[in-house]
N, C-alpha and C positions, 0 to 999 in steps of 0.2 A: 797546558792539553793535553790529557790522556788519549794514547794510538796502541798501548800493549794492542796485539793482536796473534800472541804464540795460544800455546795448548795448552789447557788445562790440567793441572796435574793432581796428584789426591791429595796432596798437602793443600793446595785450595780450594778443593771440595768440603776440605772436611773442615777447613775455615768456615767458608760460606755460611756452612752447615748448624756452624758453631752459635755465627754470629745470629743466623735467622732464628734458631731454638730459643737464643738470650733473649731475644727481641720478641718476643712470641710470649715468656713467660714473664718479660718484665712490662706486658703491656703497650707496649711500644710496634709500630708498625714493618712490616716485613721492607718494605720502601726505606727507609731511614738504614733498615740492617743492610740493603742491596748498597749505599751510600756508602755506608760504611765499609766496607768489604772494597768497595771501588776506590778509596781514598788507602787503602791499605794493599791492595797488588796493582797500585795503578790502572784498572778497568773503569770503563762508565759503568752508572750505575745498569743501566738499561741493560749490556752486558751479564753482568751480573743477575738482574733479572729473569734474561731469555738462559743461563746455565743452571737458573734453578728449579723453575718449571719445565724447563725440557730434559735434565737428569739427576742433579740431585735431590729433587724433589722426592721421587717415587723409593728414594734408598731408606727415605728417615719415615715411611708414614708414620711407622710404630711412635718413633721420638716426637714428630708434632703433634699426634695425637695427644702423650702424654702432655705436652707443655703448654695445651692450648686449657687441660685438665688442671693444670697447677694452678695457671692464670686466672682459671673462674674460680678457685676455691680462693685463693688468696684475694679478689676483688669482693669475693663476699663476705670473709670475715675480715675485710676490711670496712664496708662498708654496712655492715651487723656491727662491728667498735662501734660505727662514725655515728648509728642510731641508737643505739642505744646509752650514748654519753652526750647527744646533742640532739635538740628537736629541731631543726630544722625548720625556717618561717614558713615552707612549702615542702610538698613534696606529692610524688606524682598517685592519681587516685587510686590504682592500684594496690598501694603503700600505705593509705589511710587506715586497714585494719588493723597492719600491727605496730604503725605510730600510734594508734589511741592506744593497745594492748600493752606498747613496753613503757607509753607515757604511767597509763597509770599499776605499772608491776610493781610490787611489793612482795619482796622475796621473804620475810616472816610471814608473809599469808601459809597458810595449806597450796599442793597444788593444786586441788578443785577450785579452787577460791579465784585462784591468777587471773585475772584474766589473757596470759597471754598465753595462747593457745600454739600447739603445733602448728593445727590445719595454718594459722598466718602465719606462722614463719615459713613453713613451705609455700606459700603462697608467694609471699613478699621476694623470695629466695628466687621463685621460679620465674617471676616480671622479670628481677634483675638478669637472670640469667637469657633472658630473651633480647634483651635489650643489648646484652652484651656481643651476644651472635650477632643482630643486623649489624653491629658498630664495626665488626671483624669481618663481614661478608661487605661493606662498604671500603675501607679502607684496605683491601685484600684489590677488588676490583679499581679503586684509585690507582694504586701499585700497576698493576695490570696495563692500566690506560696507557699512563704514563711510558714505562715500561712500551708497548705495541707503539705508542706514537715515537719514540726514539728511533724502533728498528725500523719504520715507517722512513723516516728519511736520510736513514742510514740507507738502505734498499732504493730511495730514488738516489744518492749519489753516485750510489753504486752501479745505476742504470747509465748515468751519466757519463761514468769512466766507460763504460761499457761502448756505448755508442760513438764517442771518440775514440776509443780503439779500431772500431770498427770503420768508423770515417781513412783515420790512419790505412788502417791498414788496404783500403779502396782506393787511397794513393798511390801507396808501394807497391799494389797489383799492376798500374795501369806504367805507373812510369818505367818497371816490368814488361811490359809489353810493347811498349815502344822501344825499349831498347834491343829488344829480338827484334820486330822488325827491319831496324838500324842497320842489324846485324846482316839478317839473312838479303838486305837489299847489297851490302857493300860485295858478300858474298855470291850473287849473282853479276855484281858488276864485276869481279874478278874473275869469274867464270868466263863472262863473253869477252874480258880483254885479252886470257888466255887464245882462248877459239878463234879470234882474229887474227892473233899474231901465226896463229898455226896454218893458216888459211892462205897466210899474203908470205907462207916461207917458200924457197925452195929449195929442193931436194938433190942431191945426186945421191948412185950407188959405188960404193968402192969395191976394189975388187973380191974382195971377200962376201960382196954382195949385202951389204950393211947398208941404209939407209942414212946421208950426213944432211946440216942442213948446211946450206951455203950462204956466206951471210953476204946482204945486200951494198 
């Protein structure tokens, strides 16, 4: 069970940032990055996700943008290479113009007669970009949802602990008040006994004018 609760060091933040950026560039999810860092630092993935979103993320805005750009370029290159080498059984409707152009492309023909137009390539790459962005947003939302659920559960546990501490404190306060009352009663009884003893005592005056108590 991961129970580490000490403060995050600069090295921990750097490790978290480097791991998240690596997963972004490789097309992985941030949740997987949080779990990897959690295993490395003996922390929960929720703690890593909270640290990333609350503190570290703001320091690496530029690096995040560059990592996402690199991931898009890599996916575009891989997708374009795949479709130029193999004709799949099915392709999205938006990609059909490019697929048709690729299948009929002949590098020996003049550029003007080739059906592989720049507009078709741009249209296809734009479609891939939109699909990639939608997937990224969905993955980030899923990671945030899981992180929020774990934080909510942790807050509930802390609320239960706080309530128990309040109850224990109330019991201690009641015991303290009862002890004070017992001590006050004992003090009053001692004062009354002293007063009663003095009222029943007999005194006489010595030759110097001092009073002294007579034994009964």
